[in-house]
C-alpha angles and dihedrals in degrees: 000000000000134000123226092281094059094251119142115246112249097034092110089102089069114093090231090064097036088062111048124192113238113191118191107211106147100106122122099213097240092176090046096062094269094304109145110237090223091066098047111118119246124170090345098308138084110274093243089056091052093048090051089052091053092052090049091049090050088058106264109142093180116056126179117192120199110212129189123143113063090347094170091056091049091052092048096046104035126068101233101139094130094052134087104241114211118194116216108198089183097057096126088066088072142254092312092068090052094050090053092049090049097049089045090056092054092056111113095010096105093252113142095188142014124225100208122203134171123233094224097061104079088155088073107079139179095285095062093040090052091050094055091042090054088061091071114119107156142324091297092059119126114182132170138184114240132204113203086338095309117124114245142140145353104044130186115219119196116221091244088068098046097092092049093046090049090053094055102033105108133148114345096328096095109180092338096110093046093047092048090055090048097041093130091058096053119105106212118211116193112231103163092109094058106029144043112215100206122141129223097230108133139028088262089060092059087086088078092063116094 
């Protein structure tokens, strides 16, 4: 038996399915002249396609992608056939709405944790993603990449925390408020030696794309 992603039922015992990749790719690129970040070109592919490949390379067999701005164009131009695509009609409200939509989409899939990445951080590759993913222990896990000791992305959110995160994820804060309240529970994984955590936010940042 398979679900609509082609995964065989009962494979949730495998680590690859216990930790699902969750890519937030709904933003409209307001400071980029209204160009959705998901459709920016990087290494010959749309940025969303590149980001999915990173999660796959890090070991995530299940990847959910939250789309918003120009979602139909993203579906048409990016090779996302093996992903679960989640439409966020409230994407203009900020990243928090996309995180809520993504976590809701994982409910009932067998995933025990979500490895959350942002589409506009191509400097964070599979090595950093895999390090954070390896920090998974159980549904109570909270793991975050750190750069010179400062918490950043990606983050791994155990399923026991999803409801609490969804209740506090508003605007562009994402899981920030929840994680601040649970700081003592977060396992930090240093990734500064293998990743560069810049964001593609403005025209000046486009120099980072290849």
